[in-house]
N, C-alpha and C positions, 0 to 999 in steps of 0.2 A: 324520813324526817318530814314532818308536815311544816307548811309555811308558818303556821302560828307558833311553832315551838322555838323559833329563832329569836334571840333577844333583840330588842329595839335599840337603835342609836339614832338620835335626831340628826347627827352629822351624816349618817349613811342610811337613809330611809329605804333605799333600794336593795339593801342586803337581804330582806325577806324574800324578794324575788330572785336575786342573784344566787342564793344558796339553795334554790329549789330546782332540782334537775329537770323535772317535767316542764316547768315554765321556761327554763333556759333552753331546752330543746326547741321549743317553738320560737323563742327569741332568735336563736342562731339560724333557724330555718328562714326567718324573715330577713335577717341582716347580713349573713355571710354570702358573698357572691363568688361563685366558682370562676376560675380563670381558664384560659386556653380552650374554651368551647366545651369544657367538661360538664357533666351533670352528676350531682350527688344527692342521695337521700340521706338525711341525718336520721338514722334509725334509733339511736339511743344517745343519751347524754349522762355522764357520770361526773358528779362533783367530787374532786379529789382532795383539794387542799385550800385552806384559807390562811392568809397572814393578815392579821388585823392590827393596825396601828392607830390607836385611838386619837381622834382629832387630826389625822393626817391622811392616810390612804389605806386601801385594802387591796390585796392581791388574791385573786381567785384562779384556781387551776381546774380545768375540765378535760375529760377525754370524750371525744365524739366518735361514735361508730358510724362510718360512712359506707354506703352501698351504691355501686354504680348500676343503675337500672338496666343498662344494655347488656352488661356482662355478668352481673351478680357478684362481682368482686367486692370484697369487704376490706376495710382498712381502718385503723384507729389513728386519730389525729388529736394532738394536744393543743388546747386553746387556753390562753390566759385572758383574764379580765382585770382591768385596773380602774378603780373608782376612787375619787379624791374628795376630801372634805371641802377643798377650795372650789368654789363655783366656777364652772366653765373650763377648769384646767384640763379635763380629759379631752374636750373638743379642741381646745387650743393645741394640745400636744398632737392630736390626730392630724390637724391641718399642717403642722410643721413637718410631720413625718411623711405626709402625702407628697410634699414638695421634694423629698429626697429620692423618689422612685424606689420604693422598698422592694420591688421585684428583682432588681438587677443582680443581686448576689445569690439568690435562691436557686438551687439546682432544679431542673425541670421535674425530676422524680419526686421532689418534695412539695411541689406547688399543687395546692388543692383550691383554696379560697384566696381572695385578696389578702395579702399578708397582714394588713392593719385596717380595722374598721372602727366605726363609732356607732354606739347604740344610744340615740338621744334620750329615749324615755328612761334609761337607767343612768345616763351620764357616764357610760362605761367605754373605755378604750379597750378594744379587743385585738389580740395578736395571735396569729396562727403559726405554730411551730414549723420551721426553725427560726422564724423572724421574732426578734426581741430587741427593741431599740436600746435596752440597757446591756445587751450582749451582742454588739455589732459583729463580732467575729463568728458567731454561731452558724449562720448560713454558709460561710466560707469553709468552716471545718466540717459541716455536714456534707459538703460536696466531696470530701475525701482528704487524705493527707496532703498538706502543703508540700511543694517540691523540696524545700529545704529540710523536711523531716524524713524523707525516704531513706537517705543514707544511714540515719540513726536507727531506724527501724529494721532495715536490711541487716545491719550489723548484729542484731539479736538472733538471727537465724543460724549463726555459727560460721565457721570458715567455709570458703568456697564462693563461687560465682552465683549468688542467689538472685533470682529475678521474680518480681511480683507479677502474678498472672491476673489477679483480681483483688479488689478491696471491697469489703462490705462494711457499711456504716449504719449503726443503729443507736437510737437514744436509750440510755440506761436510767437516767434520772434527770428531772427538770424541776427546778425550784426558782423562787424569786431571786435567790442569791447567785445562781449559777446553773450549770448543766454538765452532765457527763455523757460522753459518747464512747461506744465501743468500736474500735477498728479491728476487723479481722482480715488478715492477709493470707492468701494462698500463694506460696512461692515454689519455684522449681530451681534446682541446682543445675546450671547449664552444663557443667562438666560430668556429673554423675547421673543426672536424670532424677535424683531424689526429690521428693515433694514433702513440704511441711506446711502446717497451718499454725499461725500464732495470732493471739489477740493482744491488743494494747488499749489503754484507756486514756481518754482526753478529757481533762477537767477544765471547763471554761469558767472564768471568773468575771465578776463585774468590775473589780478593782485590781490592784497590783498585789494582793495578798498571796497570790500564787507563787510569786518570786521567793518570798520568805519561806513558804511551805516547801518549795523545791530545795532551797539551801539546807533547811533543817533535815528533811528526809535524806538528802544526799549524805550529810554528816553521820546520821544514824545508821544508814545502810552500810557505809564504808566501815564504820567502827564495828558493827555486828559481824560483817564479813571477815574482818581481820581477827576478831577476838573469839569467834565461835561461842557466843554467849547463850545459845539455846533459844534466842528469839531474834527476829529481824523485822524490818519494815518493808513494805512494798517498794520495789526499786524505781526511783525516778530516772527518766531518760533524758528529758530536756524541758526547758521552759521557754516558750516563745512569747517574748514580752509584747511584740506588736499585736499579737492575737489574744494575749492574756490567757494562755493555754498551757497547762501542765501535762506532760506526757508521761505515763506510767506503764511499766511492764505489768502483765497479768501476774497476780500472786500465785505461787505454786501451792499445791495441796488442796484440802477440802475445807470449806467454811464450817465453823463449829456448829451452826444451826443445822446444817445438813447431817453432820455426824450424830447429833442428838435425835434427829428425826428418823434416821435410817439404821443406825447400828444398835445392836442389842446391848453390848457392853461398852459404855462410854466412860467408865471410871478413869482409865489410863489417859485418855485424851483430855478430860476435864482437869485432872491433876497436873498434867504437863502444862496446860494453859495457865493454871494458877501459879505454877513455879515460874513460868516465863513472864507473867505480868508482874510478879513480885520482883524479879530481876530488872525488868523494864522500869518500874517505879522507883527502884533504888539506884538506877544508873545516872550518870551525869547527863545533864541537858546540854545540847549544843548552844553555842553563844547566841545564835539567832533566835532562840526560843523566847517567846513573850511570857510575861507574868500574868497570873490570874489569882488575885488576892481574895481573901475572905470577903472584903467589901464588894468585889466584883461578883462573887458568887451570890451574895445576898441581893445585889441589884438584879441578877438574872431571875431569882425567885420572885422578887417584887414585881418585875415586868410580867411574869407569868401569872402572878396573883391578881394583878389589875385586870387582865383579860378574863380570868376565871371568875372574878367577882362581878364582872359585867355579864358574862355568859350565864352564870348561875348565881344570881343575887341571893338566893336562899342559902347558899353555901359560903357567902362572903366572910362571915365571922369565923368559920372553920378554917378557911384559907389563911386569913390573917393570923390566926392562932398558930397554925403550923409554921408559918414563916417566922413568927416570934420565937417559937420553940427551937427551931433550927439555929437561929441567930444566937440565942442565949446559950445553946449547948456547945457552940464552937468558938474557937479563938484562933488567932494567927499562929501558924506552925511553920517549920522549915519547909520551903517549897521544893518539890521534886518533879521529875519528869512525869507528866500526866496526859493521857489520851483525851479525856473529857467527853468522849462520845462513844463509849465502848458498848458494843452489843455483839451477840453471837455471830452475826454476819460480817462483822469487822475483824474477825479472828480466823486465820487459816492455819490448819494443822498439816504439816508436811513431814511425816516421820517423827523425828525427835525435835524438830524445829517448829516454833510458833511464829507466824508472820502477822503483824498488825497492819491494817489498811485504814483508809479514810481518816487521815491525821490532820485535817484542816483546823481542828480545835485544839491541837497539841499546845501545851503550855507548861510552865513551871507553876504548879498549884499544889493544893493538898492532895496527895496521891490517893487517899481513901475515896475520892470521887470515882475512881475507876472501878474498884470492886463494887461500890454501891450501884453504879450504872448497870454493870453486868448482872448483879444479883437480882435487881428489879426485873430484868428481862428474862431471867431464868425462873425466878420464884413466882412470877405472875403470868403463867403461860396463857391464861384466858385472854389476857390483853395482847399477847404477842404470838399467837398461833403456834403454840407448842403443847404437846400432851402434858397435862397437869402433873402427874406423878413423876414423869421423867424430868420435867423442868425443875421441880422442887428437889428431887434427889441430886440432880447436877448442881443445884445451888448450894446444898449442904456440903457436897464433896469439894466444890470449889472453895467455899469459905474456910473449911477446915484446913485445906492445904495452903491456901494463900496466907492466912494469918499465922500459920506456923513458920512462915518464911520472912516475916516482917516484924518490926518492933511492936511490942505488946500494946503501946499506947494507940496504935493505929486502930485496933479493933474497938477501942472505947469510943472512937468518933463515928463508927459505922452507923449506929441508929439514927444519928442526926443527918448524915449525908444520905442515908437510905430514904428517910422521910422527905428530904428535899428533892431527891430524884423522883419519888412517887408524885410529888406536886408537879414537877416538870413533865412527867409522863401524862398526868391529867390534862395539862395544857396541850400536849401533843394530840391527845384523843379529840379535843375540841378542834384543833387546827385541821385534822384529817376528816372531821365531821363523820366519825365512825358511827355505825348504827347504834341507837340507844346511848348516845354519848353522855347525856346527863346522868344516867344510871352508872355508867362506867366511871365517870369522874367521881361520883359519890363513893364508889367502892375503893378507888385509889386513895381518896382523902381519908377514908376510915383506916386504911392500912398505914397511912402516914402517921395518923394520930396514935395508932397502936405501936408503931416503931418508936415514937417519942416517949411512949409510956413503958418502953422496955419489953414489949410483948412479941417482938418478931425475932430480933437477933440477940 
């Protein structure tokens, strides 16, 4: 992406530089200061993600490839940049954070550069993972499992006197709203000498929504375990309110995306997933489940539309037309249990059981949102790194099986939800700054218009 291709915003004139990896590599070389007497060469900079809030702030995520000149050792480090529409806010925030001694909680193994810096020419606050002032528990959790958590995790190794020999902590996902760490423990049974290795996931939240997610997951997991419904959810183990951290067991089985990529015959797995999702969507929602109404869904599309209209002004009329078409084609319906962020990597197949993970967006909503999300990711493989023919074949098999298991009126709403999901996917392409993002967005918008015209499903 060239600097000139990025849309202009008078509130954030520095975005054209901040979204250019080559320019930011030089910026980071100038402004990031190594700690502990170390020396690093920033060999490469990749721009990973943008979250743009018009008139407020922008969150930018980068991955830096570091090389130690003396040893030749390489490592990747994630760096975030925050720029604000309000003048001097980034510098004021930096000065406040400097006074808190940001080094104190960061494990030595994670320290590379000063945890927080300020780039005056960009008005940018820069934070080096695992430091994030909005996720104060992240450095603590990156150091390893807290003492109060070890008995909970040891209990998942089974009966016996299990003792942990070593913990490995690695980041899995990092966004402006939270982070996910993988804890891998190697344990030994003191009585038998047996050895096991297990992984757990730690989701770190900015706010207290992790508590509600924990309670909802626990209710769903217990019900599925008791009733043998053919589906389950990832097992929650604990919620640490002081750290805003949700602890999850690793889901058993194989992710659906890996099945589609590796196995020759995927029909059985795809149809079992369709049956499981149909049962999930028709099941009772726990009392703690929030509601997501049609008005909320339209608001999501309008927010995405505003950003797309700014990013691609030549497509603004198309975007507005798609939102109008989706809104006109839908009405309020009985709300059912809905994942709301379903993709092949959020579905695990373990024999005859299907396990759903990443349920932070779970709500009582129009359940057709779920098949729409999954079908977009299957039927548009060029956008989601899946062989085209295999993805489309899986989409048709899934749709045929799913809609045979649910009320007929559900399928009538699919073209509208499918179009809305394509619009959100276009927004995601922009946020990730995928190569050739304007062309990819145009393709997705064309597909959304075709869906509204009844030419897809």
